[in-house]
C-alpha positions as a Markdown table, in Angstrom:
| # | Residue | x | y | z |
|---|---|---|---|---|
| 1 | Unk | 148.5 | 102.3 | 42.1 |
| 2 | Unk | 151.9 | 104.0 | 42.0 |
| 3 | Unk | 152.1 | 102.1 | 45.9 |
| 4 | Unk | 152.2 | 99.2 | 44.0 |
| 5 | Unk | 153.6 | 99.4 | 40.7 |
| 6 | Unk | 156.8 | 99.9 | 43.3 |
| 7 | Unk | 156.0 | 97.3 | 45.0 |
| 8 | Unk | 156.2 | 94.7 | 42.9 |
| 9 | Unk | 159.5 | 96.7 | 41.2 |
| 10 | Unk | 161.3 | 96.2 | 44.9 |
| 11 | Unk | 160.5 | 93.1 | 45.3 |
| 12 | Unk | 161.7 | 91.5 | 41.7 |
| 13 | Unk | 165.1 | 93.3 | 42.6 |
| 14 | Unk | 165.5 | 91.7 | 45.3 |
| 15 | Unk | 164.4 | 88.1 | 44.4 |
| 16 | Unk | 166.5 | 89.2 | 41.5 |
| 17 | Unk | 169.7 | 89.8 | 44.2 |
| 18 | Unk | 169.2 | 86.8 | 46.2 |
| 19 | Unk | 167.5 | 84.6 | 43.8 |
| 20 | Unk | 171.0 | 83.1 | 43.3 |
| 21 | Unk | 171.7 | 82.1 | 46.5 |
| 22 | Unk | 167.9 | 80.5 | 47.4 |
| 23 | Unk | 169.2 | 78.6 | 44.5 |
| 24 | Unk | 172.4 | 77.6 | 46.5 |
| 25 | Unk | 171.0 | 76.9 | 49.9 |
| 26 | Unk | 168.3 | 74.7 | 48.1 |
| 27 | Unk | 171.4 | 72.5 | 46.2 |
| 28 | Unk | 173.1 | 73.0 | 49.1 |
| 29 | Unk | 170.3 | 70.7 | 51.1 |
| 30 | Unk | 170.0 | 68.4 | 48.5 |
| 31 | Unk | 173.6 | 67.6 | 48.9 |
| 32 | Unk | 173.6 | 67.2 | 52.9 |
| 33 | Unk | 170.7 | 65.2 | 52.4 |
| 34 | Unk | 171.5 | 62.9 | 50.0 |
| 35 | Unk | 174.6 | 61.8 | 51.2 |
| 36 | Unk | 174.9 | 60.2 | 54.8 |
| 37 | Unk | 176.9 | 61.8 | 56.8 |
| 38 | Unk | 178.7 | 58.5 | 58.0 |
| 39 | Unk | 180.3 | 58.5 | 54.6 |
| 40 | Unk | 181.2 | 62.4 | 54.8 |
| 41 | Unk | 183.3 | 61.2 | 58.1 |
| 42 | Unk | 184.6 | 58.2 | 56.8 |
| 43 | Unk | 183.3 | 56.6 | 59.3 |
| 44 | Unk | 183.1 | 53.4 | 56.7 |
| 45 | Unk | 186.3 | 53.2 | 55.9 |
| 46 | Unk | 187.6 | 53.0 | 59.8 |
| 47 | Unk | 188.6 | 49.4 | 60.9 |
| 48 | Unk | 187.3 | 47.9 | 63.9 |
| 49 | Unk | 189.6 | 48.5 | 67.2 |
| 50 | Unk | 190.0 | 45.1 | 69.5 |
| 51 | Unk | 189.4 | 46.5 | 72.3 |
| 52 | Unk | 192.6 | 45.7 | 74.6 |
| 53 | Unk | 192.7 | 45.6 | 79.0 |
| 54 | Unk | 195.9 | 46.1 | 81.0 |
| 55 | Unk | 196.0 | 45.7 | 84.7 |
| 56 | Unk | 197.8 | 48.9 | 86.9 |
| 57 | Unk | 200.4 | 46.7 | 87.8 |
| 58 | Unk | 201.7 | 47.0 | 84.3 |
| 59 | Unk | 202.0 | 50.2 | 83.4 |
| 60 | Unk | 204.4 | 53.2 | 85.0 |
| 61 | Unk | 202.9 | 55.8 | 87.2 |
| 62 | Unk | 201.5 | 59.1 | 85.8 |
| 63 | Unk | 204.9 | 60.8 | 87.9 |
| 64 | Unk | 207.3 | 58.2 | 86.5 |
| 65 | Unk | 205.9 | 59.6 | 82.3 |
| 66 | Unk | 206.3 | 62.6 | 82.9 |
| 67 | Unk | 209.7 | 62.5 | 83.7 |
| 68 | Unk | 210.1 | 60.5 | 80.8 |
| 69 | Unk | 208.7 | 63.0 | 78.6 |
| 70 | Unk | 211.7 | 65.2 | 80.9 |
| 71 | Unk | 208.0 | 67.6 | 82.5 |
| 72 | Unk | 207.4 | 69.3 | 85.2 |
| 73 | Unk | 203.8 | 70.1 | 85.3 |
| 74 | Unk | 201.8 | 68.1 | 84.2 |
| 75 | Unk | 198.0 | 70.0 | 81.7 |
| 76 | Unk | 196.6 | 67.9 | 81.2 |
| 77 | Unk | 197.0 | 63.1 | 81.4 |
| 78 | Unk | 195.3 | 60.5 | 80.3 |
| 79 | Unk | 195.4 | 57.2 | 79.3 |
| 80 | Unk | 194.8 | 55.7 | 75.1 |
| 81 | Unk | 196.4 | 53.2 | 73.3 |
| 82 | Unk | 198.5 | 53.0 | 69.9 |
| 83 | Unk | 198.6 | 50.6 | 67.5 |
| 84 | Unk | 196.7 | 48.2 | 70.8 |
| 85 | Unk | 199.5 | 49.3 | 72.9 |
| 86 | Unk | 198.6 | 51.2 | 75.8 |
| 87 | Unk | 199.8 | 54.9 | 76.1 |
| 88 | Unk | 200.4 | 58.1 | 78.6 |
| 89 | Unk | 199.1 | 60.8 | 76.8 |
| 90 | Unk | 200.2 | 64.3 | 78.1 |
| 91 | Unk | 200.3 | 67.7 | 77.9 |
| 92 | Unk | 202.0 | 70.7 | 79.7 |
| 93 | Unk | 201.1 | 73.6 | 80.6 |
| 94 | Unk | 202.4 | 75.4 | 77.5 |
| 95 | Unk | 200.4 | 73.5 | 75.3 |
| 96 | Unk | 202.8 | 70.5 | 74.3 |
| 97 | Unk | 201.5 | 67.3 | 73.9 |
| 98 | Unk | 203.7 | 64.2 | 74.9 |
| 99 | Unk | 202.3 | 60.6 | 74.3 |
| 100 | Unk | 204.7 | 58.5 | 76.5 |
| 101 | Unk | 204.6 | 54.4 | 76.2 |
| 102 | Unk | 202.6 | 53.3 | 79.0 |
| 103 | Unk | 204.4 | 49.7 | 80.0 |
| 104 | Unk | 208.0 | 50.6 | 78.8 |
| 105 | Unk | 207.5 | 54.7 | 79.0 |
| 106 | Unk | 209.3 | 55.1 | 75.9 |
| 107 | Unk | 208.5 | 58.3 | 74.0 |
| 108 | Unk | 206.8 | 58.3 | 71.0 |
| 109 | Unk | 206.2 | 62.0 | 70.5 |
| 110 | Unk | 207.2 | 64.0 | 67.7 |
| 111 | Unk | 205.8 | 60.5 | 65.9 |
| 112 | Unk | 208.2 | 59.5 | 63.2 |
| 113 | Unk | 207.1 | 59.0 | 59.6 |
| 114 | Unk | 207.1 | 55.1 | 60.1 |
| 115 | Unk | 205.1 | 55.2 | 63.3 |
| 116 | Unk | 202.4 | 57.7 | 61.8 |
| 117 | Unk | 202.1 | 55.5 | 58.4 |
| 118 | Unk | 201.6 | 52.5 | 61.3 |
| 119 | Unk | 198.5 | 54.4 | 63.1 |
| 120 | Unk | 196.8 | 55.7 | 59.2 |
| 121 | Unk | 197.0 | 51.8 | 58.3 |
| 122 | Unk | 195.7 | 50.3 | 61.1 |
| 123 | Unk | 192.7 | 53.3 | 61.3 |
| 124 | Unk | 192.4 | 52.4 | 58.0 |
| 125 | Unk | 189.7 | 49.4 | 56.8 |
| 126 | Unk | 190.7 | 49.8 | 53.0 |
| 127 | Unk | 192.3 | 47.3 | 50.8 |
| 128 | Unk | 194.1 | 51.0 | 48.8 |
| 129 | Unk | 197.8 | 51.3 | 49.6 |
| 130 | Unk | 200.2 | 54.6 | 50.1 |
| 131 | Unk | 200.4 | 57.2 | 47.9 |
| 132 | Unk | 201.5 | 59.7 | 50.2 |
| 133 | Unk | 203.3 | 60.6 | 53.8 |
| 134 | Unk | 203.6 | 64.5 | 54.1 |
| 135 | Unk | 204.8 | 66.0 | 57.5 |
| 136 | Unk | 203.0 | 69.7 | 57.0 |
| 137 | Unk | 204.2 | 72.3 | 58.5 |
| 138 | Unk | 200.9 | 74.7 | 57.5 |
| 139 | Unk | 197.9 | 72.0 | 57.0 |
| 140 | Unk | 195.3 | 73.1 | 55.0 |
| 141 | Unk | 191.8 | 75.0 | 56.5 |
| 142 | Unk | 190.0 | 71.0 | 55.9 |
| 143 | Unk | 192.3 | 69.3 | 59.1 |
| 144 | Unk | 191.1 | 72.2 | 61.3 |
| 145 | Unk | 193.6 | 72.0 | 63.0 |
| 146 | Unk | 197.1 | 74.5 | 63.4 |
| 147 | Unk | 200.6 | 72.0 | 62.8 |
| 148 | Unk | 202.2 | 70.4 | 62.5 |
| 149 | Unk | 200.9 | 67.2 | 61.7 |
| 150 | Unk | 201.3 | 64.3 | 59.5 |
| 151 | Unk | 199.2 | 63.4 | 56.2 |
| 152 | Unk | 199.0 | 60.3 | 54.6 |
| 153 | Unk | 196.7 | 59.4 | 51.5 |
| 154 | Unk | 195.4 | 56.4 | 50.0 |
| 155 | Unk | 195.0 | 55.7 | 46.5 |
| 156 | Unk | 191.7 | 54.7 | 46.6 |
| 157 | Unk | 188.6 | 55.9 | 44.1 |
| 158 | Unk | 187.8 | 59.4 | 47.6 |
| 159 | Unk | 191.4 | 59.9 | 47.8 |
| 160 | Unk | 190.5 | 58.6 | 51.8 |
| 161 | Unk | 193.2 | 61.1 | 53.8 |
| 162 | Unk | 193.9 | 60.5 | 57.4 |
| 163 | Unk | 195.8 | 63.5 | 59.4 |
| 164 | Unk | 197.8 | 62.2 | 62.0 |
| 165 | Unk | 198.6 | 64.4 | 65.3 |
| 166 | Unk | 202.6 | 63.7 | 66.1 |
| 167 | Unk | 202.2 | 64.7 | 69.6 |
| 168 | Unk | 199.3 | 63.0 | 70.5 |
| 169 | Unk | 200.5 | 60.0 | 67.6 |
| 170 | Unk | 196.9 | 59.2 | 66.9 |
| 171 | Unk | 194.1 | 59.9 | 64.2 |
| 172 | Unk | 192.8 | 63.9 | 64.3 |
| 173 | Unk | 190.9 | 63.9 | 61.4 |
| 174 | Unk | 189.1 | 62.2 | 58.1 |
| 175 | Unk | 189.2 | 63.6 | 55.2 |
| 176 | Unk | 188.1 | 62.7 | 51.6 |
| 177 | Unk | 186.6 | 63.4 | 48.1 |
| 178 | Unk | 183.4 | 63.3 | 49.1 |
| 179 | Unk | 183.9 | 65.2 | 52.4 |
| 180 | Unk | 185.4 | 68.2 | 50.6 |
| 181 | Unk | 182.5 | 68.0 | 48.1 |
| 182 | Unk | 180.0 | 68.0 | 51.2 |
| 183 | Unk | 182.1 | 70.7 | 52.4 |
| 184 | Unk | 182.4 | 73.2 | 49.5 |
| 185 | Unk | 178.2 | 73.0 | 49.3 |
| 186 | Unk | 177.8 | 73.2 | 53.3 |
| 187 | Unk | 179.9 | 77.2 | 52.5 |
| 188 | Unk | 177.9 | 78.2 | 49.9 |
| 189 | Unk | 175.1 | 76.6 | 52.4 |
| 190 | Unk | 176.0 | 79.2 | 55.3 |
| 191 | Unk | 177.5 | 81.7 | 53.1 |
| 192 | Unk | 180.8 | 81.1 | 54.9 |
| 193 | Unk | 183.8 | 81.1 | 51.8 |
| 194 | Unk | 186.3 | 80.5 | 54.4 |
| 195 | Unk | 186.9 | 77.8 | 56.7 |
| 196 | Unk | 183.1 | 76.8 | 57.5 |
| 197 | Unk | 182.8 | 77.6 | 61.0 |
| 198 | Unk | 180.8 | 80.5 | 61.6 |
| 199 | Unk | 176.7 | 80.9 | 60.1 |
| 200 | Unk | 175.8 | 83.5 | 62.2 |
| 201 | Unk | 177.5 | 86.4 | 60.1 |
| 202 | Unk | 176.0 | 89.4 | 58.7 |
| 203 | Unk | 175.9 | 88.2 | 55.7 |
| 204 | Unk | 173.8 | 85.2 | 56.3 |
| 205 | Unk | 171.6 | 87.0 | 58.1 |
| 206 | Unk | 170.9 | 89.5 | 55.1 |
| 207 | Unk | 170.3 | 87.0 | 52.7 |
| 208 | Unk | 167.9 | 84.9 | 55.4 |
| 209 | Unk | 165.8 | 88.5 | 55.6 |
| 210 | Unk | 165.7 | 89.1 | 52.6 |
| 211 | Unk | 164.8 | 86.0 | 51.5 |
| 212 | Unk | 162.1 | 86.6 | 53.8 |
| 213 | Unk | 161.5 | 90.3 | 52.8 |
| 214 | Unk | 160.9 | 87.9 | 49.1 |
| 215 | Unk | 158.5 | 85.5 | 50.5 |
| 216 | Unk | 156.4 | 87.9 | 52.4 |
| 217 | Unk | 155.7 | 90.6 | 49.6 |
| 218 | Unk | 155.2 | 87.9 | 46.9 |
| 219 | Unk | 153.1 | 86.6 | 49.2 |
| 220 | Unk | 151.3 | 89.8 | 50.0 |
| 221 | Unk | 151.6 | 90.6 | 46.2 |
| 222 | Unk | 149.6 | 87.1 | 45.1 |
| 223 | Unk | 147.0 | 87.7 | 47.1 |
| 224 | Unk | 146.5 | 91.2 | 46.4 |
| 225 | Unk | 146.5 | 90.2 | 43.1 |
| 226 | Unk | 143.9 | 87.7 | 43.2 |
| 227 | Unk | 141.5 | 89.8 | 45.1 |
| 228 | Unk | 141.6 | 92.3 | 41.6 |
| 229 | Unk | 141.4 | 89.1 | 39.4 |
| 230 | Unk | 138.2 | 87.9 | 41.5 |
| 231 | Unk | 136.6 | 91.7 | 41.4 |
| 232 | Unk | 137.5 | 92.4 | 37.5 |
| 233 | Unk | 135.1 | 89.1 | 37.9 |
| 234 | Unk | 132.7 | 89.9 | 39.2 |
| 235 | Unk | 132.5 | 93.1 | 37.7 |
| 236 | Unk | 132.4 | 91.5 | 34.2 |
| 237 | Unk | 129.7 | 89.1 | 35.4 |
| 238 | Unk | 127.5 | 91.5 | 36.6 |
| 239 | Unk | 127.7 | 93.7 | 33.5 |
| 240 | Unk | 127.1 | 90.6 | 31.2 |
| 241 | Unk | 124.1 | 89.8 | 32.9 |
């Protein structure tokens, strides 16, 4: 009996401690299941881009692109488009990104405020006006990368925010009020209150283990209680008969 009483007490205290987190887990699950992930990512506000093709003879060579960017060695190189025009994306061995117009050889990076605004407006499918364009050297954690970066905010109901990389002259992240609401519950769900990237940390593992203990111990205690109730009912029935 004493062991059972202590087991019940431990079960209740552990359940009290982890109960709030269990509620947050459930709440986070509801939020993540109700809001479509495409809406969270802002994919429904990405403008349809017209596919463009160019002849290889119309673009400059990688060597000329590197010369235009004034770098002697290239760690990474790829082609792309900026506002429908072909470009070279280059990265130097020290990690600096360059964007070079593949037709003219003009260096587009670091992207100016005007170019960043044009890139964001071309990416955005809504009809809202711009509310703010800011070059951030220390961007917020929601961007997920180091700066500098252009933060372009549109005046729509969801406060759509596009982050334009000055080096690559392209949108690298899309954020909104919906994304921030989702991210808030995601951090509560995985108990990572910093950047929400780590879901294998000791706090979450401990809480999950405690929740499993509460569930299993509650199930065992329920079986014991049901067994005792059945035995009491059986004895009562025998005595009455």
